C-alpha positions as a Markdown table, in Angstrom:
| # | Residue | x | y | z |
|---|---|---|---|---|
| 1 | Met | 68.5 | 119.7 | 127.3 |
| 2 | Asp | 67.2 | 123.2 | 127.9 |
| 3 | Ala | 64.6 | 123.8 | 130.6 |
| 4 | Pro | 61.0 | 124.3 | 129.2 |
| 5 | Arg | 60.0 | 128.0 | 128.7 |
| 6 | Lys | 57.7 | 129.5 | 131.4 |
| 7 | Asn | 54.5 | 131.0 | 130.2 |
| 8 | Pro | 53.7 | 134.2 | 132.2 |
| 9 | Gly | 50.0 | 133.8 | 131.6 |
| 10 | Val | 50.0 | 130.3 | 133.1 |
| 11 | Ala | 52.0 | 131.6 | 136.1 |
| 12 | Phe | 49.4 | 134.3 | 136.6 |
| 13 | Leu | 46.5 | 131.9 | 136.4 |
| 14 | Leu | 48.1 | 129.4 | 138.7 |
| 15 | Ser | 48.4 | 132.1 | 141.3 |
| 16 | Val | 44.7 | 131.5 | 142.1 |
| 17 | Ile | 46.5 | 129.5 | 144.7 |
| 18 | Pro | 48.9 | 132.0 | 146.2 |
| 19 | Gly | 52.5 | 131.1 | 145.4 |
| 20 | Ala | 51.7 | 128.4 | 142.9 |
| 21 | Gly | 52.7 | 130.6 | 140.0 |
| 22 | His | 56.1 | 131.3 | 141.6 |
| 23 | Val | 56.7 | 127.6 | 142.0 |
| 24 | Tyr | 55.8 | 127.1 | 138.4 |
| 25 | Ala | 58.3 | 129.8 | 137.4 |
| 26 | Gly | 61.1 | 128.1 | 139.4 |
| 27 | Ser | 61.0 | 130.2 | 142.5 |
| 28 | Thr | 59.8 | 127.7 | 145.1 |
| 29 | Gly | 61.0 | 129.7 | 148.1 |
| 30 | Ala | 59.3 | 132.9 | 147.0 |
| 31 | Gly | 56.1 | 130.9 | 146.4 |
| 32 | Val | 56.0 | 129.7 | 150.0 |
| 33 | Val | 56.6 | 133.2 | 151.3 |
| 34 | Trp | 53.8 | 134.6 | 149.1 |
| 35 | Leu | 51.4 | 131.8 | 150.2 |
| 36 | Leu | 52.0 | 132.6 | 153.9 |
| 37 | Ala | 51.8 | 136.4 | 153.4 |
| 38 | Val | 48.5 | 136.3 | 151.4 |
| 39 | Val | 46.8 | 133.8 | 153.7 |
| 40 | Val | 47.8 | 135.8 | 156.8 |
| 41 | Leu | 46.6 | 139.1 | 155.3 |
| 42 | Tyr | 43.3 | 137.5 | 154.1 |
| 43 | Asn | 42.6 | 136.5 | 157.7 |
| 44 | Ala | 43.6 | 139.9 | 159.2 |
| 45 | Val | 42.3 | 142.4 | 156.5 |
| 46 | Pro | 40.4 | 140.6 | 153.7 |
| 47 | Ala | 40.4 | 143.7 | 151.4 |
| 48 | Leu | 44.2 | 144.0 | 151.6 |
| 49 | Gly | 44.5 | 140.3 | 151.3 |
| 50 | Leu | 42.7 | 140.4 | 148.0 |
| 51 | Phe | 45.0 | 143.2 | 146.8 |
| 52 | Leu | 48.1 | 141.3 | 147.8 |
| 53 | His | 46.7 | 138.2 | 146.1 |
| 54 | Phe | 46.6 | 140.2 | 142.8 |
| 55 | Val | 50.1 | 141.5 | 143.4 |
| 56 | Cys | 51.3 | 137.9 | 144.0 |
| 57 | Ala | 49.8 | 136.8 | 140.6 |
| 58 | Ala | 51.3 | 139.7 | 138.7 |
| 59 | Arg | 54.7 | 139.1 | 140.3 |
| 60 | Ala | 54.5 | 135.4 | 139.4 |
| 61 | Ala | 54.0 | 136.4 | 135.7 |
| 62 | Gln | 57.0 | 138.8 | 135.9 |
| 63 | Thr | 59.1 | 136.0 | 137.5 |
| 64 | Ala | 58.2 | 133.7 | 134.6 |
| 65 | Ala | 59.2 | 136.3 | 132.1 |
| 66 | Glu | 62.5 | 136.9 | 133.9 |
| 67 | Ala | 63.2 | 133.2 | 133.9 |
| 68 | Asn | 62.7 | 133.1 | 130.1 |
| 69 | Arg | 65.1 | 136.1 | 129.6 |
| 70 | Arg | 67.8 | 134.4 | 131.8 |
| 71 | Glu | 67.3 | 131.2 | 129.8 |
| 72 | Glu | 67.7 | 133.0 | 126.5 |
| 73 | Ala | 70.8 | 134.8 | 127.7 |
| 74 | Glu | 72.4 | 131.6 | 128.8 |
| 75 | Leu | 71.6 | 129.9 | 125.5 |
| 76 | Ala | 73.1 | 132.8 | 123.6 |
| 77 | Asp | 76.2 | 132.6 | 125.7 |
| 78 | Arg | 76.6 | 128.9 | 125.0 |
| 79 | Arg | 76.2 | 129.4 | 121.3 |
| 80 | Glu | 78.4 | 132.4 | 121.0 |
| 81 | Thr | 81.6 | 131.1 | 122.7 |
| 82 | Ala | 83.6 | 128.0 | 122.3 |
| 83 | Glu | 85.4 | 128.6 | 125.6 |
| 84 | Glu | 82.6 | 127.0 | 127.6 |
| 85 | Val | 82.6 | 124.0 | 125.3 |
| 86 | Ala | 86.4 | 123.6 | 125.8 |
| 87 | Glu | 85.9 | 123.8 | 129.6 |
| 88 | Met | 83.2 | 121.2 | 129.5 |
| 89 | Leu | 85.4 | 118.8 | 127.5 |
| 90 | Asp | 88.3 | 119.4 | 130.0 |
| 91 | Ala | 86.0 | 118.5 | 132.9 |
| 92 | Ala | 84.7 | 115.4 | 131.1 |
| 93 | Val | 88.2 | 114.2 | 130.4 |
| 94 | Ala | 89.4 | 114.8 | 134.0 |
| 95 | Gln | 86.6 | 112.6 | 135.3 |
| 96 | Arg | 87.3 | 109.6 | 133.0 |
| 97 | Arg | 90.1 | 107.0 | 133.1 |
| 98 | Ala | 92.2 | 106.5 | 130.0 |
| 99 | Val | 90.5 | 104.0 | 127.7 |
| 100 | Gly | 93.2 | 103.7 | 125.0 |
| 101 | Arg | 94.6 | 106.0 | 122.4 |
| 102 | Gln | 92.7 | 106.9 | 119.3 |
| 103 | Glu | 94.0 | 105.9 | 115.9 |
| 104 | Pro | 95.9 | 108.7 | 114.2 |
| 105 | Pro | 93.9 | 110.9 | 111.8 |
| 106 | Pro | 94.1 | 110.0 | 108.1 |
| 107 | Ala | 96.7 | 111.8 | 106.0 |
| 108 | Ser | 95.5 | 115.2 | 104.8 |
| 109 | Ser | 96.8 | 117.8 | 102.3 |
| 110 | Asp | 96.5 | 120.3 | 105.2 |
| 111 | Pro | 99.3 | 119.7 | 107.7 |
| 112 | Ala | 97.9 | 119.1 | 111.2 |
| 113 | Pro | 98.8 | 121.8 | 113.7 |
| 114 | Arg | 101.4 | 121.2 | 116.4 |
| 115 | Val | 101.3 | 122.2 | 120.0 |
| 116 | Leu | 103.9 | 122.8 | 122.7 |
| 117 | Arg | 103.3 | 123.7 | 126.3 |
| 118 | Ala | 105.7 | 125.3 | 128.8 |
| 119 | Ala | 105.5 | 126.7 | 132.4 |
| 120 | Phe | 107.4 | 129.8 | 133.5 |
| 121 | Pro | 107.8 | 131.1 | 137.1 |
| 122 | Val | 106.7 | 134.7 | 136.1 |
| 123 | Pro | 103.4 | 136.6 | 136.0 |
| 124 | Ala | 101.2 | 136.0 | 133.0 |
| 125 | Glu | 101.4 | 139.6 | 131.8 |
| 126 | Arg | 105.2 | 139.4 | 131.7 |
| 127 | Leu | 105.1 | 136.1 | 129.9 |
| 128 | Val | 102.8 | 137.5 | 127.2 |
| 129 | Arg | 105.2 | 140.5 | 126.5 |
| 130 | Ala | 108.2 | 138.2 | 126.4 |
| 131 | Leu | 106.5 | 135.8 | 124.1 |
| 132 | Ala | 105.6 | 138.6 | 121.7 |
| 133 | Glu | 109.2 | 139.8 | 121.7 |
| 134 | Ala | 110.5 | 136.3 | 121.1 |
| 135 | Leu | 108.2 | 135.8 | 118.1 |
| 136 | Ala | 109.4 | 139.1 | 116.6 |
| 137 | Ala | 113.0 | 138.1 | 117.2 |
| 138 | Glu | 112.4 | 134.9 | 115.4 |
| 139 | Gly | 111.4 | 136.8 | 112.3 |
| 140 | Leu | 107.6 | 136.4 | 112.6 |
| 141 | Leu | 105.0 | 139.1 | 112.1 |
| 142 | Val | 103.2 | 139.7 | 115.4 |
| 143 | Leu | 99.5 | 140.3 | 114.5 |
| 144 | Gly | 98.2 | 141.0 | 117.9 |
| 145 | Val | 98.9 | 141.0 | 121.6 |
| 146 | Asp | 96.1 | 140.9 | 124.2 |
| 147 | Glu | 97.6 | 141.0 | 127.7 |
| 148 | Glu | 94.2 | 141.0 | 129.3 |
| 149 | Arg | 93.1 | 137.7 | 127.7 |
| 150 | Gly | 96.7 | 136.3 | 127.5 |
| 151 | Arg | 96.9 | 135.9 | 123.8 |
| 152 | Val | 99.6 | 136.5 | 121.2 |
| 153 | Arg | 99.1 | 135.9 | 117.4 |
| 154 | Ala | 101.8 | 135.9 | 114.7 |
| 155 | Ser | 102.3 | 134.7 | 111.2 |
| 156 | Ala | 105.1 | 133.5 | 109.0 |
| 157 | Asp | 105.5 | 133.5 | 105.2 |
| 158 | Ala | 105.0 | 129.9 | 103.9 |
| 159 | Gly | 105.5 | 130.8 | 100.3 |
| 160 | Gly | 103.1 | 131.2 | 97.4 |
| 161 | Gly | 101.2 | 133.9 | 99.2 |
| 162 | Arg | 100.3 | 131.6 | 102.1 |
| 163 | Phe | 101.0 | 132.1 | 105.7 |
| 164 | Ala | 101.5 | 129.8 | 108.7 |
| 165 | Tyr | 99.9 | 131.1 | 111.9 |
| 166 | Leu | 101.2 | 130.8 | 115.5 |
| 167 | Thr | 99.0 | 131.3 | 118.5 |
| 168 | Gly | 100.1 | 131.6 | 122.1 |
| 169 | Gln | 97.6 | 131.3 | 125.0 |
| 170 | Val | 99.0 | 132.3 | 128.4 |
| 171 | Glu | 97.3 | 131.4 | 131.7 |
| 172 | Gly | 98.2 | 132.3 | 135.3 |
| 173 | Thr | 99.1 | 129.6 | 137.7 |
| 174 | Pro | 99.9 | 129.5 | 141.5 |
| 175 | Ala | 103.6 | 129.1 | 140.6 |
| 176 | Gly | 103.7 | 131.7 | 137.8 |
| 177 | Ser | 102.1 | 131.1 | 134.3 |
| 178 | Arg | 102.0 | 128.6 | 131.5 |
| 179 | Val | 101.7 | 128.9 | 127.8 |
| 180 | Arg | 100.2 | 126.8 | 125.0 |
| 181 | Leu | 102.0 | 127.6 | 121.7 |
| 182 | Leu | 100.5 | 126.3 | 118.5 |
| 183 | Val | 101.6 | 126.5 | 114.9 |
| 184 | Asp | 99.2 | 125.9 | 112.0 |
| 185 | Arg | 100.6 | 125.5 | 108.5 |
| 186 | Pro | 98.4 | 126.5 | 105.5 |
| 187 | Pro | 96.9 | 123.8 | 103.2 |
| 188 | Gly | 99.1 | 122.5 | 100.5 |
| 189 | Thr | 102.4 | 123.1 | 102.3 |
| 190 | Glu | 104.7 | 120.3 | 103.3 |
| 191 | Asp | 103.8 | 118.4 | 106.5 |
| 192 | Asp | 106.9 | 118.7 | 108.7 |
| 193 | Pro | 106.0 | 118.0 | 112.3 |
| 194 | Ala | 109.6 | 117.7 | 113.4 |
| 195 | Gly | 110.4 | 121.1 | 111.9 |
| 196 | Asp | 107.3 | 122.6 | 113.5 |
| 197 | Asp | 108.4 | 121.2 | 116.9 |
| 198 | Arg | 111.8 | 122.7 | 116.5 |
| 199 | Ala | 110.4 | 126.0 | 115.6 |
| 200 | Leu | 108.0 | 126.0 | 118.6 |
| 201 | Arg | 110.8 | 124.9 | 121.0 |
| 202 | Ser | 113.1 | 127.7 | 119.6 |
| 203 | Ile | 110.5 | 130.3 | 120.3 |
| 204 | Leu | 109.9 | 129.1 | 123.9 |
| 205 | Gln | 113.7 | 128.9 | 124.5 |
| 206 | Arg | 114.1 | 132.5 | 123.2 |
| 207 | Thr | 111.2 | 133.6 | 125.4 |
| 208 | Glu | 113.1 | 132.0 | 128.4 |
| 209 | Gly | 116.2 | 133.9 | 127.4 |
| 210 | Ile | 114.3 | 137.2 | 127.3 |
| 211 | Leu | 112.9 | 136.6 | 130.7 |
| 212 | Leu | 116.3 | 135.7 | 132.2 |
| 213 | Ala | 117.9 | 138.7 | 130.6 |
| 214 | Gly | 115.2 | 141.0 | 132.0 |
| 215 | Ala | 115.4 | 139.6 | 135.6 |
| 216 | Ser | 116.4 | 142.0 | 138.3 |
| 217 | Pro | 119.9 | 141.5 | 139.9 |
| 218 | Gly | 119.8 | 138.9 | 142.6 |
| 219 | Gly | 116.3 | 137.8 | 141.4 |
| 220 | Ala | 117.1 | 135.6 | 138.4 |
| 221 | Thr | 114.1 | 133.8 | 136.9 |
| 222 | Ala | 114.2 | 130.0 | 137.1 |
| 223 | Pro | 114.4 | 128.0 | 133.9 |
| 224 | Ala | 111.2 | 127.2 | 132.0 |
| 225 | Thr | 109.7 | 123.8 | 132.0 |
| 226 | Ile | 109.0 | 122.8 | 128.4 |
| 227 | Gly | 106.8 | 119.8 | 127.7 |
| 228 | Pro | 106.7 | 117.4 | 124.8 |
| 229 | Ser | 105.1 | 118.4 | 121.5 |
| 230 | Glu | 101.5 | 117.3 | 120.9 |
| 231 | Ala | 99.1 | 116.8 | 118.0 |
| 232 | Leu | 95.9 | 118.7 | 117.6 |
| 233 | Thr | 93.7 | 117.5 | 120.4 |
| 234 | Glu | 90.1 | 118.6 | 121.1 |
| 235 | Asp | 91.0 | 121.4 | 123.5 |
| 236 | His | 93.5 | 122.9 | 120.9 |
| 237 | Phe | 90.9 | 122.3 | 118.2 |
| 238 | Leu | 88.2 | 124.4 | 119.9 |
| 239 | Glu | 90.7 | 127.1 | 120.9 |
| 240 | Gln | 92.0 | 127.5 | 117.3 |
| 241 | Leu | 88.5 | 127.3 | 115.8 |
| 242 | Arg | 87.5 | 130.1 | 118.1 |
| 243 | Glu | 90.6 | 132.2 | 117.2 |
| 244 | Ala | 90.0 | 131.7 | 113.5 |
| 245 | Trp | 86.3 | 132.4 | 113.8 |
| 246 | Glu | 86.9 | 135.7 | 115.7 |
| 247 | Ala | 89.5 | 136.8 | 113.0 |
| 248 | Phe | 87.0 | 136.0 | 110.2 |
| 249 | Asp | 84.0 | 137.5 | 112.1 |
| 250 | Gln | 85.9 | 140.8 | 112.7 |
| 251 | Gly | 87.1 | 141.0 | 109.1 |
| 252 | Trp | 90.8 | 140.2 | 109.7 |
| 253 | Met | 90.6 | 136.9 | 107.8 |
| 254 | Pro | 89.2 | 136.4 | 104.3 |
| 255 | Glu | 86.3 | 134.0 | 104.0 |
| 256 | Glu | 88.3 | 131.6 | 101.7 |
| 257 | Glu | 91.1 | 131.4 | 104.2 |
| 258 | Trp | 88.6 | 130.9 | 107.1 |
| 259 | Arg | 87.0 | 128.0 | 105.2 |
| 260 | Lys | 90.4 | 126.4 | 104.6 |
| 261 | Arg | 91.5 | 126.8 | 108.3 |
| 262 | Arg | 88.2 | 125.3 | 109.5 |
| 263 | Ala | 88.5 | 122.4 | 107.1 |
| 264 | Gly | 92.1 | 121.8 | 108.2 |
| 265 | Leu | 91.2 | 121.8 | 111.9 |
| 266 | Val | 88.3 | 119.4 | 111.3 |
| 267 | Ala | 90.5 | 117.0 | 109.4 |
| 268 | Gly | 93.4 | 117.1 | 111.9 |
| 269 | Val | 91.7 | 116.8 | 115.3 |
| 270 | Ser | 92.4 | 113.7 | 117.4 |
| 271 | Leu | 90.9 | 112.9 | 120.8 |
| 272 | Arg | 92.9 | 112.5 | 124.0 |
| 273 | Pro | 92.7 | 109.3 | 126.0 |
| 274 | Gly | 89.5 | 109.3 | 128.0 |
| 275 | Thr | 87.4 | 111.5 | 125.7 |
| 276 | Arg | 84.5 | 109.6 | 124.2 |
| 277 | Pro | 83.7 | 110.6 | 120.6 |
| 278 | Lys | 80.0 | 111.1 | 121.3 |
| 279 | Asp | 80.9 | 113.6 | 124.1 |
| 280 | Phe | 83.1 | 115.6 | 121.8 |
| 281 | Leu | 80.5 | 115.5 | 119.0 |
| 282 | Ala | 77.8 | 116.6 | 121.4 |
| 283 | Ala | 79.9 | 119.6 | 122.4 |
| 284 | Cys | 80.5 | 120.5 | 118.8 |
| 285 | Arg | 76.9 | 120.6 | 117.6 |
| 286 | Pro | 76.1 | 123.9 | 119.4 |
| 287 | Leu | 78.9 | 125.4 | 117.3 |
| 288 | Ala | 77.0 | 124.3 | 114.1 |
| 289 | Glu | 73.8 | 126.0 | 115.5 |
| 290 | Ala | 75.8 | 129.2 | 116.0 |
| 291 | Gly | 77.2 | 129.1 | 112.5 |
| 292 | Val | 80.8 | 128.5 | 113.4 |
| 293 | Leu | 80.8 | 124.9 | 112.0 |
| 294 | Glu | 78.7 | 123.7 | 109.1 |
| 295 | Ser | 76.6 | 120.5 | 109.0 |
| 296 | Ala | 79.2 | 119.0 | 106.6 |
| 297 | Asp | 81.9 | 119.6 | 109.3 |
| 298 | Ile | 79.8 | 117.7 | 111.9 |
| 299 | His | 79.3 | 114.9 | 109.4 |
| 300 | Ala | 83.0 | 114.7 | 108.8 |
| 301 | Leu | 83.7 | 114.5 | 112.5 |
| 302 | Glu | 81.1 | 111.8 | 112.9 |
| 303 | Thr | 82.6 | 109.8 | 110.1 |
| 304 | Arg | 86.2 | 110.1 | 111.5 |
| 305 | Leu | 85.5 | 109.8 | 115.2 |
| 306 | Gly | 82.1 | 108.2 | 115.6 |
């Protein structure tokens, strides 16, 4: 729940007791300092004490207004980015013990995305470049490489004017870096999770070969650690939703394709053990307020997961 807004006028009036307006605005320490300063100056030089009392009241009103601006900025940040939501979910999952696996999502005409993770003992920037090279070598069209944010996007022709999208998210680790590679087939195409898993594994193995080939003599890169394939869980869902929204918002993705991608993600998401449906739904509702999701999407998630 958001903190109540602070009324600068109320803060000014409360300052009839020096410092009370600052306490109301959330600056208790400053309120105590103002109270002592005004009382001391009243006793020493009453005229200056009166002047300082007025300054105290004006500063309390200003502090209340600043608190409101900070609150509005924080609310805008929460609504404009899904990354904070993903971090909140990750923290919630880490604090809970497994309570059993969720039932698999119902069959959909839109194949559920598949995810594969891997760890490499190389810096994140180097892994991003090698991953982009591997995607191109696999015959995919590389749409964008963002070394600063650790992202690589590519597409593959799925026939009928439709495209499958692959997204790699790279993060630095103390031992090197790790990547989460996801493939999302377009609606209406054949659901082939085994084929998707093979394609993802092939890309990561080619990435490993590129890194090994580029290692300096005597400093060969250790093999990568490639994990098992996964379905679309809540953290992948939020990441892919944000990627698709950014592409649509910046004009890279047509509105019709954005709607299909969003519907497919909503229909394919499943929760990891330990994530309570109500926590996930609570995290998704700010996305509806921001216009990323629609009320129908929230209702669909409530029906499937609630």
